[in-house]
C-alpha positions, 0 to 999 in steps of 0.5 A, spaced: 350 650 184 349 646 190 347 649 197 347 643 200 353 644 205 353 643 212 355 649 217 356 649 224 352 653 229 355 656 236 352 650 239 356 645 236 350 642 231 351 641 224 345 643 219 344 645 212 343 652 211 339 651 205 334 647 209 333 650 216 336 657 214 337 661 221 332 657 225 338 654 229 343 660 230 339 663 236 336 657 239 340 650 239 336 645 235 336 640 240 332 645 245 327 647 239 326 639 237 325 637 244 320 643 245 316 642 238 316 634 238 319 631 244 312 628 247 311 625 240 318 622 239 317 619 246 311 615 245 311 608 245 308 603 240 308 608 235 311 608 228 313 616 227 314 618 220 317 625 219 318 628 212 325 631 213 329 631 219 332 638 220 338 636 217 339 630 221 338 633 227 331 630 229 335 623 228 340 625 232 335 627 238 332 620 237 339 617 237 341 621 243 336 617 248 333 610 249 328 608 244 321 608 247 319 601 247 315 598 241 317 605 237 320 605 230 322 612 226 322 613 218 325 619 216 324 621 209 329 626 205 330 627 197 336 623 195 340 630 195 339 631 202 339 624 204 346 623 202 348 629 206 344 627 212 347 620 212 354 622 213 353 625 220 348 620 223 350 613 224 344 608 224 348 602 224 346 601 232 338 602 231 337 597 224 330 595 224 328 601 229 330 607 225 330 608 217 333 614 213 330 613 206 328 617 199 320 618 198 321 612 193 323 608 198 318 610 203 313 604 202 318 599 202 321 602 209 314 602 212 312 595 210 319 593 214 317 597 220 310 593 220 306 599 218 299 595 218 300 593 225 301 600 228 295 602 224 291 597 228 293 600 234 292 607 232 299 608 232 302 611 226 304 619 226 306 623 220 309 629 221 313 635 218 320 637 220 321 644 222 323 646 215 318 643 212 313 646 216 315 653 215 316 652 207 323 653 206 324 647 202 319 646 196 320 639 195 317 637 202 310 639 200 309 634 195 313 629 199 308 630 205 302 629 201 304 623 197 306 620 204 299 622 207 295 619 201 299 613 202 298 612 210 290 614 209 289 609 204 292 604 209 288 607 215 282 606 211 283 598 210 286 597 217 280 600 220 275 596 215 278 590 217 279 590 225 274 592 230 277 597 234 277 598 242 274 605 241 268 601 237 267 596 242 267 601 248 262 605 245 258 599 243 257 597 250 257 604 253 251 606 248 247 599 248 242 602 253 240 607 249 240 603 242 233 600 243 231 601 236 234 598 230 233 602 223 230 595 221 224 597 224 223 603 219 225 599 213 221 601 207 218 608 209 221 612 204 218 608 198 217 613 192 220 619 196 226 623 194 231 624 199 237 630 199 243 628 203 246 634 206 254 634 207 258 639 210 262 641 203 263 649 201 257 648 196 252 647 201 250 654 202 248 655 194 242 650 195 239 652 201 234 657 198 232 651 193 231 646 198 227 651 202 222 652 196 222 645 195 221 643 202 215 639 201 218 635 195 224 632 199 226 628 205 232 632 208 238 627 211 243 631 214 250 630 217 250 632 224 256 636 224 252 642 219 246 642 225 249 649 227 249 652 220 242 649 218 239 652 225 242 659 222 238 659 216 232 656 219 232 649 215 230 643 220 232 636 217 227 630 217 233 625 219 240 627 222 246 622 222 252 621 226 257 615 226 264 617 229 265 615 236 270 620 238 268 626 243 270 631 238 264 629 234 260 631 240 263 638 240 262 638 232 255 636 232 252 638 239 247 643 236 243 637 233 240 637 240 237 643 239 232 640 233 225 639 234 221 633 235 220 631 228 227 630 227 229 623 227 236 621 229 240 615 225 246 613 229 252 608 228 252 603 234 258 606 236 257 614 236 259 619 241 255 617 247 254 624 249 250 625 242 246 619 243 244 619 251 242 626 250 238 626 244 230 627 246 227 625 240 226 618 236 232 615 234 234 608 230 241 605 230 245 602 225 249 595 226 249 590 232 247 592 239 252 588 242 259 585 240 258 578 241 252 573 238 246 575 241 238 575 240 238 582 242 242 584 236 237 586 230 235 580 226 235 584 220 242 587 220 244 594 217 251 596 218 251 602 214 256 603 209 263 607 211 267 610 211 264 617 212 257 619 215 255 621 208 256 614 205 252 611 211 246 616 210 246 615 202 246 607 204 240 608 209 236 612 204 236 607 199 235 601 204 229 605 207 226 605 200 228 611 196 230 611 189 232 618 187 238 621 192 240 628 191 247 630 194 248 637 196 254 640 200 258 633 198 264 636 194 269 632 197 274 637 194 277 644 195 273 650 193 277 655 189 278 659 195 281 653 199 275 652 203 273 645 205 267 646 209 261 650 209 260 656 213 258 655 220 263 650 221 270 649 225 274 648 219 271 654 215 272 659 222 280 657 221 280 660 214 281 658 207 286 652 207 293 654 204 297 648 205 294 644 199 296 637 197 298 635 189 292 631 189 287 634 183 280 631 181 275 633 176 269 637 178 262 636 175 264 642 171 270 639 168 275 643 172 281 640 176 281 642 183 285 640 189 283 635 194 285 630 199 286 623 200 281 622 205 276 626 200 278 621 194 277 615 198 270 617 200 269 619 193 271 612 191 266 609 196 260 613 193 262 611 186 262 604 188 255 605 192 252 609 186 254 603 181 251 598 186 245 602 187 244 603 180 243 595 179 237 596 184 234 602 180 237 607 185 239 614 182 244 618 185 244 626 183 249 631 185 247 638 185 253 641 186 257 643 180 264 644 183 263 638 187 268 632 185 265 628 179 264 621 181 262 615 177 255 613 176 253 620 180 249 624 175 250 632 176 244 636 175 243 643 176 237 643 181 232 647 177 232 641 172 229 636 176 222 634 176 220 632 183 214 629 186 210 631 193 215 627 198 213 631 205 215 627 211 208 628 214 205 623 210 210 618 212 207 612 217 212 611 222 212 607 228 212 611 235 217 608 239 218 609 247 223 614 247 226 611 254 226 604 252 222 599 256 223 595 263 222 589 260 227 590 254 232 593 259 232 588 264 233 583 258 239 587 256 242 587 264 241 580 264 245 579 258 251 583 260 251 580 267 252 573 264 257 576 259 261 579 265 261 573 269 264 569 263 269 574 262 271 573 269 272 566 268 276 568 262 281 572 266 281 567 272 284 562 266 289 567 263 291 568 270 292 560 271 296 560 264 300 566 267 302 561 273 303 555 268 307 558 263 312 561 269 313 554 272 313 551 265 321 552 265 326 548 268 333 551 267 334 550 260 328 545 259 321 545 258 316 541 263 312 537 258 307 536 263 306 543 264 306 545 257 300 540 256 296 543 261 297 550 258 295 547 251 289 544 254 287 551 258 289 555 251 284 550 248 279 551 253 279 558 252 278 558 245 273 553 245 268 554 251 269 562 251 271 563 244 267 570 243 270 573 249 277 570 248 276 573 241 274 580 244 280 580 249 285 579 243 282 585 239 282 589 246 290 587 247 293 588 240 297 594 243 301 589 248 301 583 242 304 588 237 309 589 243 310 582 243 311 581 235 316 587 235 320 584 240 324 580 236 325 579 228 326 571 227 322 566 231 326 560 229 333 564 232 330 565 239 333 562 245 328 559 250 329 565 255 327 569 249 321 565 248 319 565 255 319 573 255 315 573 248 309 569 252 310 573 258 308 579 254 303 575 250 299 572 256 300 579 260 297 582 254 291 578 253 289 579 261 289 586 260 285 586 254 280 581 258 280 586 263 278 592 259 272 588 256 270 587 263 271 595 264 267 596 258 261 591 260 261 594 267 260 601 263 254 598 259 251 595 266 252 602 269 248 605 263 242 600 263 242 601 271 241 609 270 236 608 264 232 603 269 232 608 274 229 613 270 223 609 268 221 609 275 223 617 276 216 619 277 216 614 284 222 617 286 223 621 293 226 628 291 232 626 294 233 620 290 231 625 284 236 629 285 241 624 286 239 622 279 240 629 276 247 629 279 249 622 276 247 625 269 252 631 270 257 626 272 256 622 266 256 628 262 249 627 259 245 633 263 240 633 257 237 627 259 233 632 263 229 634 257 228 627 255 225 626 261 221 632 261 218 630 254 215 624 257 211 628 262 216 628 268 216 635 272 220 637 278 225 642 280 231 638 281 231 637 273 233 645 273 240 643 275 241 638 269 238 643 264 242 649 266 248 645 266 246 642 259 245 650 257 252 652 259 255 646 256 252 648 249 254 655 250 261 653 251 266 653 245 271 647 245 272 648 238 275 655 238 282 653 240 282 648 235 280 653 229 285 658 232 291 652 231 288 650 224 288 658 222 295 659 224 297 653 220 294 655 214 297 662 215 304 659 215 303 656 208 299 662 205 306 665 202 307 659 198 299 659 196 300 666 193 306 664 189 302 658 187 296 662 184 301 667 181 305 661 177 298 659 175 296 666 173 290 665 176 288 672 178 280 670 179 283 665 185 287 671 188 282 676 188 277 671 191 283 669 196 284 676 198 276 677 199 276 671 204 281 673 208 279 681 209 276 679 216 280 673 218 284 674 224 291 674 223 291 674 216 291 682 215 299 682 215 299 677 208 294 682 205 299 687 202 302 681 198 296 678 195 294 685 193 301 687 190 301 680 186 294 682 183 296 689 181 303 686 178 299 681 174 295 686 171 301 690 170 300 696 174 307 696 177 306 702 181 300 700 185 303 693 186 309 697 189 305 702 193 302 695 196 308 693 199 312 699 201 308 699 208 312 692 209 318 695 209 317 698 216 315 691 219 321 687 220 318 681 223 313 681 217 312 673 215 312 675 208 318 680 208 322 676 204 317 674 198 315 682 198 322 684 197 323 679 191 317 682 188 320 689 189 326 687 186 322 685 180 318 691 180 323 696 181 327 693 175 321 694 171 320 701 173 327 703 173 328 705 180 336 703 180 337 705 188 331 701 190 333 695 187 339 695 191 336 697 197 331 691 196 337 686 195 341 689 201 335 687 205 334 680 202 341 679 203 341 680 210 334 676 211 337 670 207 344 668 205 342 665 199 341 672 196 348 674 198 351 672 192 346 675 187 347 682 191 355 681 191 354 681 183 349 687 183 354 691 188 360 689 183 356 691 177 355 698 181 362 699 181 362 697 189 368 692 188 370 692 196 363 691 198 362 686 193 368 682 195 366 682 202 359 680 201 361 674 197 366 672 202 360 672 207 356 667 202 362 662 202 361 662 210 355 659 209 356 655 202 364 653 202 363 648 197 360 653 191 366 652 186 363 657 182 363 662 187 370 661 189 372 662 182 368 668 182 371 671 188 378 669 185 377 673 179 375 679 183 381 679 187 385 679 181 381 684 178 383 688 184 390 687 184 390 683 190 395 677 190 394 676 197 386 675 196 388 670 190 392 666 194 387 665 199 382 663 194 387 658 191 389 655 198 381 654 199 380 651 192 386 646 193 384 644 200 377 642 197 380 638 191 384 635 197 378 633 201 374 630 195 
């Protein structure tokens, strides 16, 4: 039986009921799509990949508008749906801009659409269509996760091969605070056992053991678990952070509450608000500046990506540890569906319900769900472990439910033998927390010199624009002007090679647009060549100006830090101006940094109060709330998945985890009923579900009614079965056919024919249903009905 039939709503829009149910009956598809996806679909210089197309309506929405500059779209549909959608959308006018493909064709289409180029400008977006989001069509779920895995693999590779604008921006913004490279403490952990604490769900299992063996361990923690460590009263020796995004600060800002014995190790491009406000010792990984400089560390340690955990492991070995323990480094989901430990934003969002098909083996030999980014991180840790093994370094994971990683040994904590390892016995060099006037002045001069060089490059690029503009004389190219332009290009590449290279890196978005303007260089007319080169020089000029702005920000940071060193000599008014400068730069915590080196002044209280208010402000709650709502959308499917597996333990754990989760209460009866049903306690299961019959807006009403049909059938409650089926038929047109069968079996022929006729309104090509309706009319002696159905059948034959 095929339910892939297009029907038309009152707005004149076609859709597949099997895909979109009734979501376009009261509101037009166009309005719904504009509200949900309008901003995304209007982005420029993006590759937007949709799993599903909402019966082709998202494609129609795109085609009805001018395509944004530089943007391409790929829609992925299973073959049966694709054939239906292809009949109602015409992509011939947007070839090489819009693709409609099967899951098997996605990779080929993505390569045709230059997905790697879009990766370089952070312009790839993967979205579920509305029907995929609401779980109406099961196949979309696996298609989404397969696509997500493919895209994430490409993203890791793209980011690893290219210095992004954000990294360079943060590098220059941070340079005044990156005064001490990690090479200054190389070897300090010789003979010590390091334990790296990640944010995985198993972290909480290890706190008691870590506390009991605190003097035998050097504790490394990722910054995002700082709040949780403070809740349990465990302070690390080293805290690590690497991400440049502002959200990293929001996730990690509680680390700023740690005491003076904690050392911060950061990647050079870390979120500036974390670095600038850290009041204690800190050491950075990677180069200080994005060009060749004597200020860059002579002994460079880049840290190993892609995650902060990878960096912490690499740093532990580089600093001399030969035994590195891992706790909370799970890189997979817990049985209840959690991805992170207590105290995290992800934990606050509740257990993850929308799980991928990716399964990994744990250290106990179980198979659990994971994600592609976790799998990537696990692979890189395996590679690290393999490389470190040859250097005599052993990696040990203490978490039984963590993903098994090659050459990472699993040991229960109680089986380990540890030596005294306390950090108090380490000999660490004491560094100036605020840097020195001499070093900052040298850095200031370097930035000033480079800024002057960038100004020359901008002038040369402006000359290039003018030369290029005057190079064309009707349908000819002036050879003299062309030679001048080539000489200018050579000078840029030769005399100012590093700045020119950085300008190119920072102009990728514009260069991408140029590369996508035409398909075949050889086929370009002179006018088109001029347009491409106009775009090229405009992009380079914009990149050089961005570099100029990044250097300007770096210089501003250096000037602020230099003023801090003379703060004791400042007039109160000058000091107050300095305080407001910190607040403007979103680094009021600098007041504590200055206080720790002996500065005492009433003006500091303004910054300190601002800092305390900022620390109390929870910017993550809305993100957690949105994630929670998304999780709940997928919960019915998760319940069914665990039922199909027969996993009562996981269902009970899921029920316990959701009891106190805001918004989840309406789903609890379905979980409880599922458990009772699997335990063959049918009356108890039915009692769980009955209150839902008074809640017509319940998100689990359909699933609950399906279960009630099964339960009442087993219990012999005939009328209850009929009532539940009637309710199902009113919710979902799929059930109209089954309900009509039940009505006919119950001797209600007139009602059966009426409901089967209504079913055929939604699925007019269901030949089996048509033949059944003909038979029923014949049994009722209705010649008129038989003729009506025969005419419908003949019409279908003629159409075919």
